[in-house]
Structures are given as C-alpha cells and as structure tokens.
PDB file of N, CA, C and O in Angstrom, chain B, residues numbered from 101:
ATOM      1  N   MET B 101      91.052  59.895 113.767  1.00  0.00           N
ATOM      2  CA  MET B 101      91.458  60.541 111.985  1.00  0.00           C
ATOM      3  C   MET B 101      90.246  60.105 111.295  1.00  0.00           C
ATOM      4  O   MET B 101      90.230  58.956 111.737  1.00  0.00           O
ATOM      5  N   ASP B 102      89.357  60.163 110.641  1.00  0.00           N
ATOM      6  CA  ASP B 102      88.281  60.384 110.014  1.00  0.00           C
ATOM      7  C   ASP B 102      88.762  62.478 109.645  1.00  0.00           C
ATOM      8  O   ASP B 102      88.246  63.167 108.765  1.00  0.00           O
ATOM      9  N   ALA B 103      89.872  62.948 110.692  1.00  0.00           N
ATOM     10  CA  ALA B 103      90.034  64.657 110.420  1.00  0.00           C
ATOM     11  C   ALA B 103      91.031  64.109 109.690  1.00  0.00           C
ATOM     12  O   ALA B 103      90.798  63.709 108.549  1.00  0.00           O
ATOM     13  N   LEU B 104      91.766  64.056 110.021  1.00  0.00           N
ATOM     14  CA  LEU B 104      92.593  63.315 108.912  1.00  0.00           C
ATOM     15  C   LEU B 104      92.604  63.547 107.613  1.00  0.00           C
ATOM     16  O   LEU B 104      92.805  64.485 106.841  1.00  0.00           O
ATOM     17  N   LEU B 105      92.354  62.524 107.593  1.00  0.00           N
ATOM     18  CA  LEU B 105      91.976  61.919 105.893  1.00  0.00           C
ATOM     19  C   LEU B 105      90.826  63.201 105.748  1.00  0.00           C
ATOM     20  O   LEU B 105      89.796  62.577 105.492  1.00  0.00           O
ATOM     21  N   SER B 106      90.477  64.611 105.777  1.00  0.00           N
ATOM     22  CA  SER B 106      89.171  64.770 105.556  1.00  0.00           C
ATOM     23  C   SER B 106      89.837  65.896 105.330  1.00  0.00           C
ATOM     24  O   SER B 106      89.251  66.684 104.587  1.00  0.00           O
ATOM     25  N   VAL B 107      91.098  66.293 105.821  1.00  0.00           N
ATOM     26  CA  VAL B 107      91.942  67.430 105.175  1.00  0.00           C
ATOM     27  C   VAL B 107      92.573  67.638 103.619  1.00  0.00           C
ATOM     28  O   VAL B 107      92.755  66.687 102.858  1.00  0.00           O
ATOM     29  N   ASN B 108      92.863  68.988 103.290  1.00  0.00           N
ATOM     30  CA  ASN B 108      92.502  69.140 102.223  1.00  0.00           C
ATOM     31  C   ASN B 108      94.529  69.667 102.026  1.00  0.00           C
ATOM     32  O   ASN B 108      94.929  70.826 101.921  1.00  0.00           O
ATOM     33  N   TRP B 109      95.312  68.545 102.032  1.00  0.00           N
ATOM     34  CA  TRP B 109      96.750  68.241 102.912  1.00  0.00           C
ATOM     35  C   TRP B 109      97.506  69.744 101.575  1.00  0.00           C
ATOM     36  O   TRP B 109      98.314  70.549 102.038  1.00  0.00           O
ATOM     37  N   ILE B 110      97.200  69.822 100.498  1.00  0.00           N
ATOM     38  CA  ILE B 110      96.943  70.303  98.794  1.00  0.00           C
ATOM     39  C   ILE B 110      96.770  72.129  99.433  1.00  0.00           C
ATOM     40  O   ILE B 110      97.892  72.454  99.824  1.00  0.00           O
ATOM     41  N   ALA B 111      95.965  73.076  99.593  1.00  0.00           N
ATOM     42  CA  ALA B 111      95.966  73.462  99.692  1.00  0.00           C
ATOM     43  C   ALA B 111      96.037  73.776 100.770  1.00  0.00           C
ATOM     44  O   ALA B 111      95.729  74.925 101.088  1.00  0.00           O
ATOM     45  N   LEU B 112      96.522  72.743 101.811  1.00  0.00           N
ATOM     46  CA  LEU B 112      97.418  73.785 103.888  1.00  0.00           C
ATOM     47  C   LEU B 112      98.654  73.913 103.215  1.00  0.00           C
ATOM     48  O   LEU B 112      99.278  74.956 103.410  1.00  0.00           O
ATOM     49  N   LEU B 113      99.205  72.927 102.344  1.00  0.00           N
ATOM     50  CA  LEU B 113     100.553  73.470 101.482  1.00  0.00           C
ATOM     51  C   LEU B 113     100.648  74.599 101.085  1.00  0.00           C
ATOM     52  O   LEU B 113     101.424  75.351 101.675  1.00  0.00           O
ATOM     53  N   VAL B 114      99.920  75.057 100.001  1.00  0.00           N
ATOM     54  CA  VAL B 114     100.019  75.929  99.733  1.00  0.00           C
ATOM     55  C   VAL B 114      99.834  77.258 100.780  1.00  0.00           C
ATOM     56  O   VAL B 114     100.434  78.330 100.866  1.00  0.00           O
ATOM     57  N   LEU B 115      99.047  76.838 101.302  1.00  0.00           N
ATOM     58  CA  LEU B 115      98.652  78.443 102.410  1.00  0.00           C
ATOM     59  C   LEU B 115     100.107  78.762 102.706  1.00  0.00           C
ATOM     60  O   LEU B 115     100.658  79.840 102.487  1.00  0.00           O
ATOM     61  N   CYS B 116     100.651  77.675 103.235  1.00  0.00           N
ATOM     62  CA  CYS B 116     101.993  77.865 104.646  1.00  0.00           C
ATOM     63  C   CYS B 116     102.976  78.321 103.465  1.00  0.00           C
ATOM     64  O   CYS B 116     103.818  79.206 103.618  1.00  0.00           O
ATOM     65  N   ILE B 117     102.838  77.838 102.646  1.00  0.00           N
ATOM     66  CA  ILE B 117     104.265  78.743 101.133  1.00  0.00           C
ATOM     67  C   ILE B 117     103.486  79.668 100.497  1.00  0.00           C
ATOM     68  O   ILE B 117     104.165  80.677 100.308  1.00  0.00           O
ATOM     69  N   THR B 118     102.118  79.819  99.985  1.00  0.00           N
ATOM     70  CA  THR B 118     102.334  81.589 101.082  1.00  0.00           C
ATOM     71  C   THR B 118     102.443  82.602 101.562  1.00  0.00           C
ATOM     72  O   THR B 118     102.847  83.698 101.171  1.00  0.00           O
ATOM     73  N   LEU B 119     101.840  82.000 102.985  1.00  0.00           N
ATOM     74  CA  LEU B 119     102.228  82.653 103.706  1.00  0.00           C
ATOM     75  C   LEU B 119     103.571  83.206 104.253  1.00  0.00           C
ATOM     76  O   LEU B 119     103.673  84.148 105.040  1.00  0.00           O
ATOM     77  N   LEU B 120     104.768  82.353 103.625  1.00  0.00           N
ATOM     78  CA  LEU B 120     106.059  82.420 103.510  1.00  0.00           C
ATOM     79  C   LEU B 120     106.666  82.952 103.170  1.00  0.00           C
ATOM     80  O   LEU B 120     107.735  83.401 103.582  1.00  0.00           O
ATOM     81  N   LEU B 121     105.714  83.103 101.655  1.00  0.00           N
ATOM     82  CA  LEU B 121     106.941  84.010 100.692  1.00  0.00           C
ATOM     83  C   LEU B 121     105.842  85.613 100.589  1.00  0.00           C
ATOM     84  O   LEU B 121     105.904  86.348  99.604  1.00  0.00           O
ATOM     85  N   PHE B 122     104.746  85.949 102.001  1.00  0.00           N
ATOM     86  CA  PHE B 122     103.780  87.354 102.071  1.00  0.00           C
ATOM     87  C   PHE B 122     105.395  88.289 102.811  1.00  0.00           C
ATOM     88  O   PHE B 122     105.968  89.344 102.539  1.00  0.00           O
ATOM     89  N   LYS B 123     105.607  87.176 103.820  1.00  0.00           N
ATOM     90  CA  LYS B 123     106.399  87.397 104.906  1.00  0.00           C
ATOM     91  C   LYS B 123     107.870  88.281 104.240  1.00  0.00           C
ATOM     92  O   LYS B 123     108.165  89.426 104.583  1.00  0.00           O
ATOM     93  N   ALA B 124     108.751  87.345 103.120  1.00  0.00           N
ATOM     94  CA  ALA B 124     109.589  87.307 102.927  1.00  0.00           C
ATOM     95  C   ALA B 124     109.348  88.745 101.173  1.00  0.00           C
ATOM     96  O   ALA B 124     110.415  89.148 100.711  1.00  0.00           O
ATOM     97  N   LEU B 125     108.306  89.166 100.633  1.00  0.00           N
ATOM     98  CA  LEU B 125     107.428  89.944 100.172  1.00  0.00           C
ATOM     99  C   LEU B 125     107.996  91.255 101.080  1.00  0.00           C
ATOM    100  O   LEU B 125     108.704  92.244 100.887  1.00  0.00           O
ATOM    101  N   ASN B 126     107.215  90.622 102.223  1.00  0.00           N
ATOM    102  CA  ASN B 126     107.159  91.605 102.940  1.00  0.00           C
ATOM    103  C   ASN B 126     108.453  92.610 103.188  1.00  0.00           C
ATOM    104  O   ASN B 126     108.458  93.827 103.003  1.00  0.00           O
ATOM    105  N   TRP B 127     109.605  91.744 103.679  1.00  0.00           N
ATOM    106  CA  TRP B 127     111.014  91.775 103.684  1.00  0.00           C
ATOM    107  C   TRP B 127     111.465  92.685 102.824  1.00  0.00           C
ATOM    108  O   TRP B 127     111.747  93.804 103.253  1.00  0.00           O
ATOM    109  N   ILE B 128     111.659  92.286 101.068  1.00  0.00           N
ATOM    110  CA  ILE B 128     112.595  92.791 100.364  1.00  0.00           C
ATOM    111  C   ILE B 128     111.431  94.107  99.937  1.00  0.00           C
ATOM    112  O   ILE B 128     111.875  94.817  99.034  1.00  0.00           O
ATOM    113  N   ALA B 129     110.110  94.498 100.422  1.00  0.00           N
ATOM    114  CA  ALA B 129     109.541  95.489 100.390  1.00  0.00           C
ATOM    115  C   ALA B 129     110.615  96.940 100.923  1.00  0.00           C
ATOM    116  O   ALA B 129     110.881  97.986 100.331  1.00  0.00           O
ATOM    117  N   TYR B 130     110.905  96.582 101.858  1.00  0.00           N
ATOM    118  CA  TYR B 130     111.631  98.141 102.216  1.00  0.00           C
ATOM    119  C   TYR B 130     112.948  97.974 101.263  1.00  0.00           C
ATOM    120  O   TYR B 130     113.612  99.000 101.116  1.00  0.00           O
ATOM    121  N   ARG B 131     113.133  97.486 100.989  1.00  0.00           N
ATOM    122  CA  ARG B 131     114.663  97.578  99.895  1.00  0.00           C
ATOM    123  C   ARG B 131     114.415  97.194  98.258  1.00  0.00           C
ATOM    124  O   ARG B 131     115.192  96.453  97.655  1.00  0.00           O
ATOM    125  N   VAL B 132     113.585  97.619  97.824  1.00  0.00           N
ATOM    126  CA  VAL B 132     113.442  98.328  96.848  1.00  0.00           C
ATOM    127  C   VAL B 132     112.490  98.578  96.048  1.00  0.00           C
ATOM    128  O   VAL B 132     111.644  98.915  96.876  1.00  0.00           O
ATOM    129  N   ASN B 133     111.745  98.712  94.590  1.00  0.00           N
ATOM    130  CA  ASN B 133     110.997  99.810  94.742  1.00  0.00           C
ATOM    131  C   ASN B 133     109.794  98.901  94.508  1.00  0.00           C
ATOM    132  O   ASN B 133     109.571  97.829  93.946  1.00  0.00           O
ATOM    133  N   TRP B 134     108.772 100.305  95.555  1.00  0.00           N
ATOM    134  CA  TRP B 134     107.177  99.376  95.034  1.00  0.00           C
ATOM    135  C   TRP B 134     106.466  98.972  94.044  1.00  0.00           C
ATOM    136  O   TRP B 134     105.532  98.172  93.980  1.00  0.00           O
ATOM    137  N   THR B 135     107.241  99.893  92.919  1.00  0.00           N
ATOM    138  CA  THR B 135     106.206  99.230  91.758  1.00  0.00           C
ATOM    139  C   THR B 135     106.902  97.342  91.454  1.00  0.00           C
ATOM    140  O   THR B 135     106.436  96.928  90.393  1.00  0.00           O
ATOM    141  N   PHE B 136     107.384  96.791  91.812  1.00  0.00           N
ATOM    142  CA  PHE B 136     108.310  95.449  91.897  1.00  0.00           C
ATOM    143  C   PHE B 136     107.222  95.171  93.243  1.00  0.00           C
ATOM    144  O   PHE B 136     106.153  94.631  92.956  1.00  0.00           O
ATOM    145  N   VAL B 137     107.400  95.419  94.246  1.00  0.00           N
ATOM    146  CA  VAL B 137     106.432  95.058  95.372  1.00  0.00           C
ATOM    147  C   VAL B 137     105.029  94.847  94.854  1.00  0.00           C
ATOM    148  O   VAL B 137     104.354  93.834  95.035  1.00  0.00           O
ATOM    149  N   ILE B 138     104.578  96.226  94.005  1.00  0.00           N
ATOM    150  CA  ILE B 138     103.032  95.872  93.403  1.00  0.00           C
ATOM    151  C   ILE B 138     102.796  94.589  92.537  1.00  0.00           C
ATOM    152  O   ILE B 138     101.735  94.020  92.793  1.00  0.00           O
ATOM    153  N   LEU B 139     103.475  94.088  91.685  1.00  0.00           N
ATOM    154  CA  LEU B 139     103.662  92.912  90.176  1.00  0.00           C
ATOM    155  C   LEU B 139     103.558  91.924  90.889  1.00  0.00           C
ATOM    156  O   LEU B 139     102.486  91.381  90.625  1.00  0.00           O
ATOM    157  N   ILE B 140     104.333  91.160  91.993  1.00  0.00           N
ATOM    158  CA  ILE B 140     105.668  90.971  92.677  1.00  0.00           C
ATOM    159  C   ILE B 140     104.264  89.891  93.210  1.00  0.00           C
ATOM    160  O   ILE B 140     104.364  88.664  93.221  1.00  0.00           O
ATOM    161  N   SER B 141     102.962  90.669  93.638  1.00  0.00           N
ATOM    162  CA  SER B 141     101.976  90.244  94.891  1.00  0.00           C
ATOM    163  C   SER B 141     100.837  90.522  94.213  1.00  0.00           C
ATOM    164  O   SER B 141      99.948  89.825  94.702  1.00  0.00           O
ATOM    165  N   MET B 142     100.279  91.416  93.038  1.00  0.00           N
ATOM    166  CA  MET B 142      99.727  90.446  91.619  1.00  0.00           C
ATOM    167  C   MET B 142     100.221  89.273  91.218  1.00  0.00           C
ATOM    168  O   MET B 142      99.682  88.295  91.738  1.00  0.00           O
ATOM    169  N   VAL B 143     100.461  89.215  91.005  1.00  0.00           N
ATOM    170  CA  VAL B 143     101.283  87.680  90.239  1.00  0.00           C
ATOM    171  C   VAL B 143     101.170  86.969  91.732  1.00  0.00           C
ATOM    172  O   VAL B 143      99.960  86.810  91.893  1.00  0.00           O
ATOM    173  N   MET B 144     101.746  86.554  92.697  1.00  0.00           N
ATOM    174  CA  MET B 144     101.246  86.291  94.026  1.00  0.00           C
ATOM    175  C   MET B 144      99.497  85.725  94.299  1.00  0.00           C
ATOM    176  O   MET B 144      98.999  84.645  94.616  1.00  0.00           O
ATOM    177  N   GLY B 145      98.769  87.553  93.876  1.00  0.00           N
ATOM    178  CA  GLY B 145      97.335  86.642  94.121  1.00  0.00           C
ATOM    179  C   GLY B 145      96.296  85.608  93.246  1.00  0.00           C
ATOM    180  O   GLY B 145      95.442  84.771  93.537  1.00  0.00           O
ATOM    181  N   ALA B 146      97.177  86.454  91.380  1.00  0.00           N
ATOM    182  CA  ALA B 146      96.787  85.249  90.795  1.00  0.00           C
ATOM    183  C   ALA B 146      96.633  83.731  90.982  1.00  0.00           C
ATOM    184  O   ALA B 146      95.612  83.045  90.926  1.00  0.00           O
ATOM    185  N   VAL B 147      97.519  83.488  91.147  1.00  0.00           N
ATOM    186  CA  VAL B 147      98.653  82.011  91.633  1.00  0.00           C
ATOM    187  C   VAL B 147      97.392  81.167  93.029  1.00  0.00           C
ATOM    188  O   VAL B 147      96.699  80.179  92.788  1.00  0.00           O
ATOM    189  N   ILE B 148      97.429  81.904  94.365  1.00  0.00           N
ATOM    190  CA  ILE B 148      96.652  82.092  95.048  1.00  0.00           C
ATOM    191  C   ILE B 148      95.258  81.407  94.469  1.00  0.00           C
ATOM    192  O   ILE B 148      94.862  80.244  94.532  1.00  0.00           O
ATOM    193  N   GLY B 149      94.542  82.865  93.747  1.00  0.00           N
ATOM    194  CA  GLY B 149      93.054  82.797  92.796  1.00  0.00           C
ATOM    195  C   GLY B 149      92.794  81.553  92.049  1.00  0.00           C
ATOM    196  O   GLY B 149      91.678  81.034  92.043  1.00  0.00           O
ATOM    197  N   ILE B 150      93.671  81.132  91.505  1.00  0.00           N
ATOM    198  CA  ILE B 150      94.022  79.689  90.515  1.00  0.00           C
ATOM    199  C   ILE B 150      93.954  78.737  91.922  1.00  0.00           C
ATOM    200  O   ILE B 150      92.858  78.579  92.460  1.00  0.00           O
ATOM    201  N   VAL B 151      94.808  78.298  92.320  1.00  0.00           N
ATOM    202  CA  VAL B 151      95.078  77.484  93.213  1.00  0.00           C
ATOM    203  C   VAL B 151      93.710  77.244  94.304  1.00  0.00           C
ATOM    204  O   VAL B 151      93.404  76.185  94.851  1.00  0.00           O
ATOM    205  N   PHE B 152      93.172  78.276  94.393  1.00  0.00           N
ATOM    206  CA  PHE B 152      92.528  78.435  95.158  1.00  0.00           C
ATOM    207  C   PHE B 152      90.593  78.445  94.900  1.00  0.00           C
ATOM    208  O   PHE B 152      89.612  78.584  95.631  1.00  0.00           O
ATOM    209  N   HIS B 153      90.839  78.218  93.468  1.00  0.00           N
ATOM    210  CA  HIS B 153      89.384  78.247  93.077  1.00  0.00           C
ATOM    211  C   HIS B 153      87.879  77.188  93.292  1.00  0.00           C
ATOM    212  O   HIS B 153      87.883  75.957  93.276  1.00  0.00           O
ATOM    213  N   PRO B 154      86.686  78.075  93.485  1.00  0.00           N
ATOM    214  CA  PRO B 154      86.071  76.253  94.059  1.00  0.00           C
ATOM    215  C   PRO B 154      85.854  75.093  92.961  1.00  0.00           C
ATOM    216  O   PRO B 154      85.221  74.065  93.201  1.00  0.00           O
ATOM    217  N   LYS B 155      86.481  75.400  91.690  1.00  0.00           N
ATOM    218  CA  LYS B 155      85.579  74.454  91.047  1.00  0.00           C
ATOM    219  C   LYS B 155      87.453  73.889  90.152  1.00  0.00           C
ATOM    220  O   LYS B 155      87.610  73.577  88.972  1.00  0.00           O
ATOM    221  N   ILE B 156      88.803  73.966  91.526  1.00  0.00           N
ATOM    222  CA  ILE B 156      89.778  73.285  90.636  1.00  0.00           C
ATOM    223  C   ILE B 156      89.869  72.164  92.461  1.00  0.00           C
ATOM    224  O   ILE B 156      90.352  71.037  92.359  1.00  0.00           O
ATOM    225  N   ILE B 157      89.402  72.623  93.838  1.00  0.00           N
ATOM    226  CA  ILE B 157      89.763  72.362  94.743  1.00  0.00           C
ATOM    227  C   ILE B 157      88.514  70.879  95.331  1.00  0.00           C
ATOM    228  O   ILE B 157      87.461  71.024  95.952  1.00  0.00           O
ATOM    229  N   ARG B 158      89.078  69.720  94.902  1.00  0.00           N
ATOM    230  CA  ARG B 158      88.599  68.801  94.774  1.00  0.00           C
ATOM    231  C   ARG B 158      88.106  68.495  96.546  1.00  0.00           C
ATOM    232  O   ARG B 158      89.018  68.619  97.363  1.00  0.00           O
ATOM    233  N   THR B 159      86.615  68.086  97.118  1.00  0.00           N
ATOM    234  CA  THR B 159      86.930  67.251  98.125  1.00  0.00           C
ATOM    235  C   THR B 159      86.350  66.055  98.530  1.00  0.00           C
ATOM    236  O   THR B 159      86.807  65.443  99.495  1.00  0.00           O
TER     237      THR B 159
END
C-alpha cells in the first residue's frame, strides 16, 4: 500500500500523455512539413522540461 502512495501520479500521467503525443506526432510526421514537426517537438520538449523540472516535482 505504501508503494501506491509514494508514486507521483501527476508525473506518471504527464508521461503517459507525452508518449501518446509523440505517437501522434510520429503519425502526422509523414503527412505534413518537417518544419512543423520540429516546431511541435520543440514545444513538447519545453513543456516536458517545465513539468519534470526538479524544483517543481514534489516528492
């Protein structure tokens, strides 16, 4: 039971959403301009960096 309480559920949820977004980005990468794909990837990377910043995550 302690293991379930010690899990950072918000970080896990963000990770799952990020993986789904990368899968969707991979799917559209073959259909749109690569410049758009790179810009979206940069934005996703910035959001992930902000969410998983060590000072923001509370353990």
